All heavy atoms as an XYZ file, in Angstrom:
881
protein
N     -19.184      0.166    -17.011
C     -20.008      0.690    -15.951
C     -19.403      1.958    -15.380
O     -18.207      2.089    -15.287
C     -20.128     -0.347    -14.838
C     -21.505     -0.916    -14.743
S     -21.608     -2.174    -13.491
C     -22.808     -1.385    -12.494
N     -20.247      2.852    -14.970
C     -19.815      4.148    -14.480
C     -19.734      4.221    -12.953
O     -19.650      5.295    -12.398
C     -20.785      5.230    -14.956
C     -20.796      5.422    -16.444
C     -21.829      4.932    -17.223
C     -19.759      6.093    -17.058
C     -21.837      5.116    -18.592
C     -19.753      6.282    -18.425
C     -20.797      5.784    -19.188
O     -20.786      5.983    -20.533
N     -19.746      3.099    -12.269
C     -19.843      3.111    -10.819
C     -18.641      3.796    -10.172
O     -18.811      4.558     -9.213
C     -20.061      1.688    -10.262
C     -20.496      1.736     -8.801
C     -18.844      0.842    -10.434
C     -21.862      2.233     -8.592
N     -17.427      3.570    -10.676
C     -16.260      4.218    -10.083
C     -16.292      5.722    -10.275
O     -15.970      6.481     -9.367
C     -14.964      3.614    -10.612
C     -14.883      3.593    -12.119
O     -15.890      3.867    -12.780
O     -13.798      3.278    -12.645
N     -16.735      6.169    -11.442
C     -16.854      7.598    -11.705
C     -17.933      8.225    -10.830
O     -17.732      9.303    -10.254
C     -17.157      7.842    -13.179
C     -17.297      9.298    -13.607
C     -15.971     10.021    -13.425
C     -17.763      9.372    -15.046
N     -19.056      7.558    -10.687
C     -20.159      8.078     -9.873
C     -19.735      8.195     -8.416
O     -19.974      9.222     -7.763
C     -21.406      7.187    -10.028
C     -21.961      7.307    -11.446
C     -22.475      7.547     -9.007
C     -23.026      6.290    -11.779
N     -19.082      7.164     -7.883
C     -18.630      7.196     -6.490
C     -17.618      8.316     -6.284
O     -17.695      9.066     -5.307
C     -18.042      5.829     -6.085
C     -19.157      4.792     -6.001
C     -17.290      5.926     -4.757
C     -18.678      3.382     -5.798
N     -16.683      8.468     -7.211
C     -15.679      9.514     -7.100
C     -16.317     10.899     -7.121
O     -15.984     11.757     -6.305
C     -14.645      9.379     -8.212
C     -13.537     10.413     -8.204
C     -12.693     10.267     -6.942
C     -12.692     10.272     -9.443
N     -17.239     11.122     -8.044
C     -17.900     12.427     -8.126
C     -18.734     12.719     -6.883
O     -18.736     13.852     -6.390
C     -18.757     12.506     -9.388
C     -17.986     12.564    -10.704
C     -18.937     12.552    -11.883
C     -17.091     13.791    -10.749
N     -19.423     11.715     -6.361
C     -20.208     11.906     -5.133
C     -19.293     12.269     -3.973
O     -19.592     13.182     -3.184
C     -21.045     10.647     -4.822
C     -22.187     10.516     -5.821
C     -21.587     10.684     -3.394
C     -22.949      9.215     -5.722
N     -18.161     11.583     -3.856
C     -17.220     11.885     -2.783
C     -16.636     13.290     -2.915
O     -16.498     14.003     -1.913
C     -16.114     10.842     -2.737
C     -16.528      9.452     -2.261
C     -15.373      8.475     -2.415
C     -17.000      9.504     -0.830
N     -16.304     13.711     -4.134
C     -15.786     15.065     -4.346
C     -16.842     16.101     -3.977
O     -16.546     17.104     -3.320
C     -15.285     15.240     -5.790
C     -14.004     14.435     -6.003
C     -15.024     16.716     -6.097
C     -13.512     14.400     -7.429
N     -18.096     15.864     -4.372
C     -19.179     16.788     -4.023
C     -19.367     16.846     -2.505
O     -19.565     17.924     -1.938
C     -20.486     16.389     -4.740
C     -21.683     17.129     -4.177
C     -20.365     16.639     -6.239
N     -19.288     15.712     -1.835
C     -19.411     15.702     -0.374
C     -18.272     16.478      0.294
O     -18.505     17.220      1.259
C     -19.450     14.271      0.151
C     -20.740     13.497     -0.104
C     -20.590     12.047      0.338
C     -21.902     14.158      0.617
N     -17.061     16.325     -0.210
C     -15.930     17.074      0.336
C     -16.139     18.567      0.129
O     -15.921     19.372      1.043
C     -14.601     16.595     -0.294
C     -13.468     17.550      0.018
C     -14.260     15.208      0.179
N     -16.593     18.947     -1.059
C     -16.867     20.358     -1.331
C     -17.984     20.864     -0.422
O     -17.903     21.955      0.144
C     -17.228     20.568     -2.817
C     -16.005     20.331     -3.701
C     -17.774     21.971     -3.046
C     -16.314     20.271     -5.177
N     -19.028     20.080     -0.255
C     -20.180     20.488      0.550
C     -19.817     20.638      2.025
O     -20.217     21.609      2.674
C     -21.314     19.477      0.378
C     -22.554     19.816      1.149
C     -23.377     20.841      0.725
C     -22.876     19.108      2.297
C     -24.520     21.153      1.433
C     -24.016     19.413      3.014
C     -24.843     20.451      2.586
N     -19.068     19.689      2.578
C     -18.778     19.724      4.003
C     -17.603     20.625      4.367
O     -17.620     21.283      5.404
C     -18.531     18.318      4.550
C     -19.791     17.523      4.698
C     -20.027     16.411      3.920
C     -20.765     17.906      5.607
C     -21.193     15.678      4.054
C     -21.941     17.184      5.752
C     -22.148     16.062      4.968
N     -16.571     20.667      3.545
C     -15.386     21.441      3.908
C     -15.359     22.822      3.265
O     -14.778     23.745      3.814
C     -14.114     20.664      3.555
C     -13.947     19.434      4.375
C     -14.194     18.178      3.842
C     -13.544     19.516      5.692
C     -14.033     17.041      4.595
C     -13.377     18.381      6.466
C     -13.639     17.137      5.910
N     -15.909     22.961      2.084
C     -16.064     24.237      1.374
C     -14.757     24.990      1.169
O     -14.737     26.205      1.119
C     -17.061     25.129      2.098
C     -18.420     24.521      2.169
C     -19.351     25.370      2.931
N     -20.559     24.595      3.178
C     -21.760     25.071      3.090
N     -21.947     26.311      2.762
N     -22.788     24.302      3.330
N     -13.679     24.267      1.066
C     -12.388     24.898      0.832
C     -11.687     24.175     -0.303
O     -11.766     22.948     -0.429
C     -11.531     24.840      2.089
C     -12.094     25.689      3.220
C     -11.240     25.641      4.419
N      -9.866     26.008      4.062
C      -8.921     26.201      4.945
N      -9.184     26.063      6.216
N      -7.707     26.506      4.567
N     -10.976     24.950     -1.105
C     -10.264     24.386     -2.242
C      -9.179     23.423     -1.784
O      -8.977     22.363     -2.392
C      -9.662     25.510     -3.093
C      -8.871     25.020     -4.266
C      -9.503     24.413     -5.340
C      -7.496     25.150     -4.290
C      -8.770     23.948     -6.424
C      -6.756     24.692     -5.366
C      -7.404     24.097     -6.432
N      -8.484     23.771     -0.701
C      -7.404     22.895     -0.255
C      -7.928     21.537      0.208
O      -7.250     20.525      0.035
C      -6.551     23.557      0.829
C      -7.326     23.903      2.082
O      -8.558     24.006      2.017
O      -6.676     24.093      3.131
N      -9.138     21.474      0.725
C      -9.721     20.189      1.111
C      -9.947     19.297     -0.103
O      -9.713     18.095     -0.061
C     -11.039     20.396      1.842
O     -10.847     21.123      3.019
N     -10.401     19.905     -1.187
C     -10.615     19.148     -2.429
C      -9.274     18.665     -2.971
O      -9.148     17.517     -3.401
C     -11.367     20.002     -3.468
C     -11.488     19.270     -4.790
C     -12.740     20.396     -2.956
N      -8.266     19.516     -2.934
C      -6.936     19.139     -3.415
C      -6.388     17.973     -2.588
O      -5.896     16.988     -3.141
C      -5.973     20.343     -3.375
C      -4.535     19.908     -3.616
C      -6.390     21.387     -4.383
N      -6.486     18.077     -1.271
C      -6.010     16.986     -0.412
C      -6.795     15.701     -0.671
O      -6.216     14.617     -0.717
C      -6.124     17.363      1.066
C      -5.034     18.295      1.543
C      -5.343     19.509      2.127
C      -3.699     17.949      1.419
C      -4.343     20.357      2.580
C      -2.697     18.796      1.865
C      -3.032     19.994      2.437
O      -2.037     20.820      2.871
N      -8.099     15.807     -0.840
C      -8.913     14.620     -1.089
C      -8.505     13.932     -2.381
O      -8.331     12.712     -2.423
C     -10.399     14.985     -1.131
C     -11.275     13.834     -1.509
C     -11.539     12.828     -0.600
C     -11.800     13.732     -2.783
C     -12.329     11.747     -0.950
C     -12.593     12.660     -3.143
C     -12.848     11.671     -2.224
N      -8.340     14.700     -3.446
C      -7.953     14.118     -4.736
C      -6.578     13.463     -4.635
O      -6.367     12.359     -5.144
C      -8.010     15.177     -5.851
C      -9.476     15.544     -6.118
C      -7.324     14.704     -7.123
C      -9.679     16.672     -7.079
N      -5.648     14.106     -3.942
C      -4.313     13.524     -3.771
C      -4.380     12.238     -2.947
O      -3.724     11.247     -3.276
C      -3.385     14.535     -3.113
N      -5.179     12.246     -1.890
C      -5.313     11.056     -1.047
C      -5.893      9.891     -1.842
O      -5.406      8.759     -1.764
C      -6.180     11.366      0.189
C      -5.410     12.260      1.157
C      -6.637     10.096      0.888
C      -6.273     12.879      2.238
N      -6.934     10.154     -2.622
C      -7.552      9.091     -3.418
C      -6.566      8.560     -4.453
O      -6.455      7.343     -4.644
C      -8.853      9.586     -4.088
C      -9.367      8.584     -5.097
C      -9.912      9.869     -3.041
N      -5.823      9.446     -5.109
C      -4.865      8.992     -6.111
C      -3.758      8.152     -5.473
O      -3.383      7.101     -6.004
C      -4.267     10.180     -6.857
C      -3.435      9.738     -8.036
O      -3.990      9.050     -8.923
O      -2.229     10.047     -8.078
N      -3.247      8.581     -4.339
C      -2.221      7.804     -3.651
C      -2.771      6.450     -3.224
O      -2.102      5.412     -3.376
C      -1.660      8.598     -2.453
C      -0.867      9.802     -2.954
C      -0.796      7.712     -1.561
C      -0.524     10.807     -1.882
N      -4.002      6.424     -2.705
C      -4.637      5.168     -2.314
C      -4.767      4.220     -3.504
O      -4.450      3.026     -3.400
C      -6.009      5.458     -1.706
C      -6.802      4.231     -1.385
C      -6.465      3.430     -0.314
C      -7.893      3.871     -2.169
C      -7.198      2.289     -0.018
C      -8.634      2.744     -1.883
C      -8.280      1.943     -0.809
N      -5.201      4.738     -4.662
C      -5.346      3.896     -5.848
C      -3.998      3.356     -6.309
O      -3.885      2.202     -6.734
C      -6.030      4.673     -6.971
C      -7.492      5.026     -6.741
C      -7.996      5.926     -7.861
C      -8.348      3.792     -6.606
N      -2.972      4.177     -6.218
C      -1.636      3.723     -6.614
C      -1.101      2.648     -5.664
O      -0.421      1.714     -6.082
C      -0.680      4.907     -6.706
C      -0.998      5.802     -7.894
C      -0.142      7.052     -7.904
N      -0.579      7.973     -8.920
C      -0.087      8.012    -10.151
N       0.843      7.159    -10.512
N      -0.543      8.892    -11.027
N      -1.391      2.775     -4.371
C      -0.973      1.750     -3.412
C      -1.700      0.436     -3.689
O      -1.098     -0.641     -3.646
C      -1.202      2.237     -1.968
C      -0.206      3.341     -1.630
C      -1.077      1.088     -0.970
C      -0.480      4.045     -0.322
N      -3.007      0.511     -3.972
C      -3.744     -0.706     -4.322
C      -3.164     -1.361     -5.568
O      -3.054     -2.592     -5.635
C      -5.222     -0.394     -4.538
C      -6.068     -0.171     -3.297
C      -7.505      0.151     -3.702
C      -6.038     -1.373     -2.387
N      -2.797     -0.556     -6.549
C      -2.193     -1.093     -7.770
C      -0.855     -1.763     -7.453
O      -0.547     -2.826     -7.995
C      -2.001      0.026     -8.809
O      -3.267      0.601     -9.098
C      -1.379     -0.506    -10.080
N      -0.077     -1.172     -6.568
C       1.188     -1.791     -6.163
C       0.935     -3.146     -5.507
O       1.612     -4.134     -5.820
C       1.940     -0.865     -5.204
C       3.197     -1.466     -4.666
C       4.368     -1.456     -5.415
C       3.214     -2.074     -3.419
C       5.529     -2.028     -4.920
C       4.366     -2.650     -2.921
C       5.525     -2.623     -3.671
N      -0.039     -3.202     -4.595
C      -0.374     -4.475     -3.946
C      -0.834     -5.502     -4.971
O      -0.459     -6.671     -4.904
C      -1.454     -4.288     -2.885
C      -0.981     -3.596     -1.636
C      -1.888     -2.944     -0.826
C       0.341     -3.595     -1.261
C      -1.485     -2.308      0.330
C       0.774     -2.965     -0.104
C      -0.147     -2.324      0.695
N      -1.664     -5.062     -5.907
C      -2.170     -5.967     -6.943
C      -1.017     -6.577     -7.740
O      -1.017     -7.779     -8.015
C      -3.114     -5.210     -7.882
C      -3.591     -6.019     -9.075
C      -4.390     -5.175    -10.035
C      -3.449     -4.355    -10.865
N      -4.033     -3.705    -12.014
N      -0.035     -5.768     -8.067
C       1.066     -6.229     -8.908
C       2.131     -7.014     -8.156
O       2.856     -7.802     -8.762
C       1.727     -5.037     -9.609
C       0.801     -4.386    -10.605
O      -0.109     -5.018    -11.137
N       1.009     -3.110    -10.836
N       2.244     -6.826     -6.837
C       3.390     -7.382     -6.127
C       3.076     -8.404     -5.036
O       3.999     -9.001     -4.499
C       4.222     -6.249     -5.518
C       4.847     -5.400     -6.590
O       5.535     -5.917     -7.460
N       4.578     -4.115     -6.557
N       1.828     -8.602     -4.684
C       1.535     -9.567     -3.630
C       1.479    -11.004     -4.133
O       1.711    -11.934     -3.369
C       0.211     -9.228     -2.936
C       0.258     -8.088     -1.937
C      -1.110     -7.883     -1.309
C       1.288     -8.352     -0.861
N       1.138    -11.203     -5.381
C       1.075    -12.555     -5.916
C      -0.167    -13.325     -5.507
O      -0.149    -14.554     -5.497
N      -1.219    -12.612     -5.152
C      -2.489    -13.249     -4.803
C      -3.468    -13.030     -5.950
O      -3.991    -11.934     -6.124
C      -3.052    -12.642     -3.511
C      -2.165    -12.738     -2.273
C      -2.746    -11.922     -1.143
C      -2.012    -14.188     -1.867
N      -3.738    -14.057     -6.752
C      -4.560    -13.863     -7.944
C      -5.993    -13.401     -7.634
O      -6.544    -12.578     -8.366
C      -4.565    -15.217     -8.633
C      -3.756    -16.127     -7.812
C      -3.232    -15.402     -6.644
N      -6.596    -13.923     -6.569
C      -7.962    -13.504     -6.245
C      -8.000    -12.030     -5.849
O      -8.893    -11.288     -6.262
C      -8.539    -14.351     -5.107
C      -8.759    -15.792     -5.527
O      -8.932    -16.022     -6.746
O      -8.764    -16.671     -4.645
N      -7.035    -11.619     -5.043
C      -6.954    -10.217     -4.638
C      -6.688     -9.323     -5.842
O      -7.300     -8.269     -5.993
C      -5.860    -10.040     -3.583
C      -5.695     -8.633     -3.107
C      -6.626     -8.057     -2.262
C      -4.603     -7.876     -3.500
C      -6.476     -6.758     -1.817
C      -4.437     -6.577     -3.071
C      -5.376     -6.016     -2.221
N      -5.782     -9.741     -6.713
C      -5.451     -8.961     -7.909
C      -6.671     -8.822     -8.821
O      -6.927     -7.741     -9.363
C      -4.299     -9.606     -8.665
N      -7.432     -9.903     -8.981
C      -8.640     -9.831     -9.805
C      -9.669     -8.898     -9.195
O     -10.337     -8.144     -9.913
C      -9.243    -11.223     -9.996
C      -8.385    -12.091    -10.880
O      -7.627    -11.601    -11.703
N      -8.478    -13.395    -10.686
N      -9.816     -8.934     -7.870
C     -10.765     -8.058     -7.188
C     -10.372     -6.589     -7.380
O     -11.211     -5.751     -7.721
C     -10.820     -8.400     -5.693
C     -11.675     -7.472     -4.894
C     -13.052     -7.591     -4.923
C     -11.104     -6.473     -4.120
C     -13.851     -6.731     -4.193
C     -11.882     -5.611     -3.392
C     -13.261     -5.730     -3.416
N      -9.105     -6.278     -7.171
C      -8.620     -4.899     -7.326
C      -8.770     -4.449     -8.774
O      -9.220     -3.330     -9.041
C      -7.153     -4.780     -6.864
C      -7.023     -5.083     -5.379
C      -6.581     -3.410     -7.184
C      -7.788     -4.160     -4.476
N      -8.417     -5.312     -9.703
C      -8.511     -4.945    -11.119
C      -9.955     -4.718    -11.553
O     -10.232     -3.842    -12.371
C      -7.863     -6.014    -11.984
C      -7.745     -5.605    -13.427
C      -6.862     -6.554    -14.207
O      -6.012     -7.225    -13.611
O      -7.042     -6.605    -15.430
N     -10.870     -5.487    -10.989
C     -12.270     -5.375    -11.376
C     -12.943     -4.131    -10.799
O     -13.741     -3.481    -11.476
C     -13.020     -6.626    -10.920
C     -14.464     -6.651    -11.346
C     -15.129     -7.957    -10.969
C     -16.575     -7.966    -11.436
N     -17.246     -9.215    -11.083
N     -12.635     -3.770     -9.558
C     -13.392     -2.733     -8.870
C     -12.664     -1.407     -8.665
O     -13.302     -0.419     -8.296
C     -13.858     -3.250     -7.503
C     -14.872     -4.348     -7.635
C     -14.537     -5.654     -7.313
C     -16.154     -4.082     -8.099
C     -15.465     -6.671     -7.436
C     -17.084     -5.094     -8.230
C     -16.733     -6.383     -7.892
O     -17.653     -7.383     -8.026
N     -11.362     -1.359     -8.878
C     -10.617     -0.131     -8.638
C      -9.789      0.231     -9.859
O      -9.056     -0.603    -10.374
C      -9.671     -0.297     -7.435
C     -10.383     -0.494     -6.132
C     -10.580     -1.765     -5.626
C     -10.843      0.592     -5.424
C     -11.226     -1.950     -4.421
C     -11.492      0.417     -4.215
C     -11.695     -0.849     -3.714
N      -9.839      1.503    -10.275
C      -8.929      1.938    -11.345
C      -7.516      2.071    -10.800
O      -7.298      2.093     -9.587
C      -9.500      3.305    -11.751
C     -10.257      3.772    -10.562
C     -10.751      2.555     -9.851
N      -6.544      2.146    -11.692
C      -5.148      2.221    -11.243
C      -4.814      3.572    -10.623
O      -4.050      3.652     -9.684
C      -4.202      1.926    -12.402
C      -4.231      0.473    -12.816
C      -3.136      0.141    -13.790
O      -2.282      0.996    -14.068
O      -3.134     -1.004    -14.262
N      -5.348      4.645    -11.190
C      -5.099      5.995    -10.692
C      -6.098      6.948    -11.354
O      -6.997      6.511    -12.076
C      -3.655      6.431    -10.966
C      -3.261      6.236    -12.404
O      -4.053      6.418    -13.312
N      -2.023      5.844    -12.620
N      -5.948      8.239    -11.112
C      -6.877      9.199    -11.707
C      -6.765      9.233    -13.229
O      -7.759      9.420    -13.921
C      -6.643     10.601    -11.140
C      -7.610     10.947    -10.052
C      -7.304     10.685     -8.741
C      -8.823     11.511    -10.352
C      -8.183     10.996     -7.734
C      -9.718     11.825     -9.356
C      -9.399     11.570     -8.046
N      -5.555      9.086    -13.753
C      -5.411      9.056    -15.209
C      -6.185      7.883    -15.807
O      -6.725      7.988    -16.899
C      -3.948      8.975    -15.622
C      -3.220     10.292    -15.568
C      -1.851     10.310    -15.440
C      -3.885     11.498    -15.656
C      -1.160     11.510    -15.397
C      -3.215     12.707    -15.618
C      -1.844     12.702    -15.486
N      -6.236      6.778    -15.093
C      -7.023      5.635    -15.552
C      -8.500      5.964    -15.641
O      -9.183      5.562    -16.591
N      -9.009      6.689    -14.665
C     -10.419      7.108    -14.695
C     -10.659      8.074    -15.836
O     -11.639      7.953    -16.584
C     -10.816      7.741    -13.346
C     -10.726      6.727    -12.223
C     -12.234      8.327    -13.425
C     -10.891      7.326    -10.845
N      -9.764      9.042    -15.996
C      -9.909     10.027    -17.065
C      -9.866      9.345    -18.431
O     -10.695      9.624    -19.304
C      -8.820     11.113    -16.943
C      -9.054     11.954    -15.680
C      -8.807     12.008    -18.180
C      -7.908     12.887    -15.345
N      -8.921      8.438    -18.620
C      -8.804      7.734    -19.906
C      -9.999      6.833    -20.190
O     -10.384      6.647    -21.341
C      -7.524      6.903    -19.953
C      -6.283      7.763    -20.104
O      -6.407      8.909    -20.573
O      -5.190      7.281    -19.742
N     -10.578      6.278    -19.136
C     -11.695      5.347    -19.314
C     -12.962      6.046    -19.803
O     -13.711      5.485    -20.587
C     -11.965      4.641    -17.986
C     -13.009      3.559    -18.044
C     -13.100      2.861    -16.700
C     -14.140      1.771    -16.710
N     -14.231      1.102    -15.393
N     -13.186      7.277    -19.370
C     -14.458      7.941    -19.646
C     -14.392      9.125    -20.605
O     -15.426      9.669    -20.955
C     -15.097      8.401    -18.333
C     -15.461      7.242    -17.448
C     -14.771      7.002    -16.273
C     -16.472      6.366    -17.804
C     -15.082      5.927    -15.460
C     -16.790      5.285    -17.009
C     -16.098      5.076    -15.840
O     -16.410      4.016    -15.052
N     -13.207      9.541    -21.018
C     -13.122     10.686    -21.928
C     -12.170     10.395    -23.075
O     -11.294      9.539    -22.975
C     -12.648     11.954    -21.199
O     -11.342     11.740    -20.676
C     -13.602     12.347    -20.089
N     -12.330     11.150    -24.123
C     -11.467     11.075    -25.296
C     -11.217     12.488    -25.813
O     -11.972     13.408    -25.541
C     -12.117     10.259    -26.427
C     -12.404      8.819    -26.084
C     -11.117      7.992    -26.085
N     -11.406      6.607    -25.769
C     -11.191      6.063    -24.575
N     -10.714      6.772    -23.599
N     -11.460      4.795    -24.360
N     -10.159     12.645    -26.575
C      -9.906     13.890    -27.286
C      -9.497     15.046    -26.389
O      -8.724     14.895    -25.447
N     -10.036     16.222    -26.712
C      -9.649     17.445    -26.017
C     -10.065     17.444    -24.549
O      -9.332     17.950    -23.700
C     -10.263     18.665    -26.713
C      -9.641     18.908    -28.080
O      -8.517     18.422    -28.317
O     -10.284     19.576    -28.912
N     -11.222     16.884    -24.239
C     -11.669     16.818    -22.843
C     -10.681     15.988    -22.024
O     -10.359     16.345    -20.889
C     -13.094     16.219    -22.749
C     -14.103     17.075    -23.501
C     -13.512     16.022    -21.309
C     -14.293     18.449    -22.910
N     -10.193     14.913    -22.593
C      -9.208     14.068    -21.922
C      -7.962     14.873    -21.588
O      -7.454     14.809    -20.465
C      -8.873     12.875    -22.816
C      -7.947     11.890    -22.156
O      -6.767     12.164    -21.987
N      -8.493     10.744    -21.803
N      -7.469     15.617    -22.537
C      -6.257     16.418    -22.334
C      -6.505     17.494    -21.279
O      -5.667     17.712    -20.386
C      -5.799     17.042    -23.669
C      -5.351     15.933    -24.633
C      -4.679     18.049    -23.444
C      -5.134     16.389    -26.044
N      -7.638     18.165    -21.337
C      -7.963     19.213    -20.366
C      -8.051     18.638    -18.954
O      -7.508     19.210    -18.003
C      -9.273     19.931    -20.762
C      -9.055     20.742    -22.034
C      -9.781     20.816    -19.627
C     -10.332     21.261    -22.664
N      -8.725     17.503    -18.792
C      -8.853     16.892    -17.474
C      -7.506     16.416    -16.932
O      -7.235     16.536    -15.734
C      -9.852     15.739    -17.515
C     -11.316     16.137    -17.675
C     -12.188     14.900    -17.840
C     -11.778     16.975    -16.496
N      -6.662     15.891    -17.816
C      -5.335     15.465    -17.366
C      -4.500     16.654    -16.910
O      -3.827     16.593    -15.875
C      -4.610     14.696    -18.465
C      -5.103     13.285    -18.626
C      -4.296     12.545    -19.661
C      -4.750     11.105    -19.760
N      -3.985     10.362    -20.766
N      -4.547     17.748    -17.645
C      -3.818     18.940    -17.232
C      -4.390     19.522    -15.940
O      -3.634     19.985    -15.085
C      -3.809     19.989    -18.334
C      -2.698     19.747    -19.309
C      -2.803     19.215    -20.550
C      -1.312     20.002    -19.097
N      -1.556     19.118    -21.124
C      -0.625     19.603    -20.258
C      -0.577     20.528    -18.036
C       0.753     19.727    -20.373
C       0.791     20.648    -18.165
C       1.450     20.250    -19.326
N      -5.706     19.473    -15.788
C      -6.316     19.942    -14.536
C      -5.836     19.096    -13.370
O      -5.529     19.623    -12.281
C      -7.835     19.902    -14.638
N      -5.746     17.784    -13.572
C      -5.243     16.910    -12.526
C      -3.790     17.232    -12.197
O      -3.404     17.276    -11.020
C      -5.387     15.437    -12.933
C      -4.831     14.493    -11.923
C      -5.502     14.246    -10.738
C      -3.626     13.860    -12.142
C      -4.985     13.378     -9.796
C      -3.092     12.997    -11.206
C      -3.781     12.759    -10.031
N      -2.969     17.472    -13.206
C      -1.568     17.816    -12.975
C      -1.463     19.131    -12.203
O      -0.649     19.259    -11.275
C      -0.785     17.874    -14.307
C       0.582     18.489    -14.119
C      -0.669     16.490    -14.914
N      -2.297     20.101    -12.535
C      -2.299     21.376    -11.808
C      -2.690     21.138    -10.352
O      -2.071     21.690     -9.428
C      -3.235     22.395    -12.492
C      -3.489     23.593    -11.606
C      -2.665     22.823    -13.830
N      -3.715     20.321    -10.121
C      -4.130     20.010     -8.752
C      -3.003     19.334     -7.985
O      -2.760     19.639     -6.810
C      -5.413     19.152     -8.758
C      -6.603     20.011     -9.157
C      -5.647     18.498     -7.405
C      -7.884     19.244     -9.360
N      -2.278     18.432     -8.624
C      -1.164     17.773     -7.949
C      -0.018     18.750     -7.684
O       0.670     18.646     -6.663
C      -0.679     16.565     -8.754
C      -1.706     15.446     -8.824
S      -2.390     14.962     -7.235
C      -1.129     13.894     -6.633
N       0.188     19.730     -8.570
C       1.201     20.768     -8.315
C       0.786     21.636     -7.130
O       1.628     22.003     -6.306
C       1.413     21.626     -9.560
S       2.260     20.771    -10.901
N      -0.490     21.960     -7.035
C      -0.992     22.714     -5.888
C      -0.795     21.895     -4.616
O      -0.377     22.419     -3.573
C      -2.478     23.100     -6.092
C      -3.086     23.667     -4.829
C      -2.623     24.076     -7.248
N      -1.085     20.601     -4.688
C      -0.870     19.710     -3.543
C       0.600     19.717     -3.131
O       0.921     19.811     -1.942
C      -1.321     18.285     -3.895
C      -1.001     17.264     -2.850
C      -1.655     17.259     -1.640
C      -0.031     16.297     -3.089
C      -1.359     16.312     -0.665
C       0.273     15.353     -2.126
C      -0.394     15.360     -0.909
N       1.491     19.637     -4.098
C       2.915     19.685     -3.806
C       3.281     21.001     -3.130
O       4.062     21.030     -2.171
C       3.728     19.488     -5.088
C       5.243     19.451     -4.942
C       5.664     18.289     -4.063
C       5.886     19.354     -6.312
N       2.706     22.103     -3.600
C       2.939     23.401     -2.967
C       2.451     23.427     -1.530
O       3.130     23.964     -0.642
N       1.270     22.845     -1.266
C       0.758     22.768      0.105
C       1.688     21.950      0.995
O       1.955     22.325      2.133
C      -0.641     22.144      0.132
C      -1.749     23.016     -0.361
C      -2.903     22.449     -0.869
C      -1.681     24.400     -0.322
C      -3.953     23.239     -1.319
C      -2.708     25.195     -0.775
C      -3.853     24.611     -1.266
O      -4.877     25.392     -1.704
N       2.179     20.839      0.489
C       3.062     19.976      1.265
C       4.386     20.692      1.556
O       4.894     20.647      2.685
C       3.313     18.638      0.545
C       2.013     17.855      0.414
C       4.375     17.812      1.242
C       1.399     17.446      1.723
N       4.942     21.347      0.568
C       6.201     22.076      0.759
C       6.019     23.198      1.768
O       6.841     23.379      2.673
C       6.742     22.598     -0.586
C       7.212     21.430     -1.446
C       7.876     23.603     -0.373
C       7.540     21.805     -2.872
N       4.928     23.960      1.650
C       4.706     25.058      2.602
C       4.484     24.512      4.009
O       4.907     25.138      4.992
C       3.528     25.921      2.160
O       2.311     25.222      2.260
N       3.842     23.363      4.132
C       3.658     22.741      5.441
C       5.001     22.399      6.070
O       5.236     22.669      7.252
C       2.796     21.482      5.314
C       2.732     20.669      6.574
C       1.953     21.086      7.645
C       3.473     19.498      6.703
C       1.914     20.344      8.818
C       3.438     18.752      7.864
C       2.655     19.173      8.922
O       2.627     18.450     10.070
N       5.907     21.822      5.296
C       7.216     21.458      5.833
C       8.050     22.689      6.171
O       8.815     22.678      7.138
C       7.971     20.539      4.876
C       7.501     19.119      4.944
C       6.986     18.492      3.827
C       7.569     18.412      6.127
C       6.542     17.185      3.884
C       7.126     17.104      6.205
C       6.616     16.492      5.071
N       7.923     23.743      5.385
C       8.662     24.968      5.693
C       8.134     25.580      6.981
O       8.910     26.000      7.845
C       8.571     25.958      4.515
C       9.393     25.423      3.334
C       9.053     27.348      4.931
C       9.225     26.212      2.065
N       6.824     25.632      7.163
C       6.224     26.156      8.404
C       6.581     25.280      9.596
O       6.811     25.789     10.693
C       4.713     26.255      8.269
C       4.256     27.358      7.364
C       2.734     27.362      7.285
C       2.260     28.374      6.261
N       0.797     28.333      6.102
N       6.638     23.985      9.396
C       6.942     23.061     10.478
C       8.380     23.237     10.952
O       8.682     23.082     12.119
C       6.710     21.617     10.000
C       6.835     20.612     11.088
C       6.513     19.229     10.557
C       6.688     18.203     11.642
N       6.440     16.867     11.184
N       9.273     23.592     10.033
C      10.685     23.747     10.371
C      10.903     24.966     11.266
O      11.767     24.952     12.118
C      11.505     23.874      9.095
C      12.988     23.922      9.334
C      13.758     23.990      8.052
C      15.237     24.066      8.348
N      16.013     24.234      7.153
N      10.112     26.001     11.088
C      10.295     27.237     11.861
C       9.856     27.058     13.237
O       9.680     26.762     14.145
C       9.487     28.374     11.248
C      10.034     28.784      9.905
C       9.236     29.914      9.348
C       9.764     30.322      7.999
N       9.075     31.408      7.414
């Protein structure tokens, strides 16, 4: 089922529509990826089988999981590199924020 992909794309379009800035999209993608990774950590470490089944059924592990689920071949590689570039931009935003905060 494509429900996770559809929800993600709708949310990205809404962020683009309402904020209209590249950095907002970068922050949104980073926030969603961190959220998915935290859910995966809870799924693996809480020891609650019902919760783990719910998380496994309705949430992907991370953005790479979504990319791997719906693409193959060259498109897969391009999307993964695009995600890595977005995360590098996010890292740059975070570093510049801390440098500005220090001054």
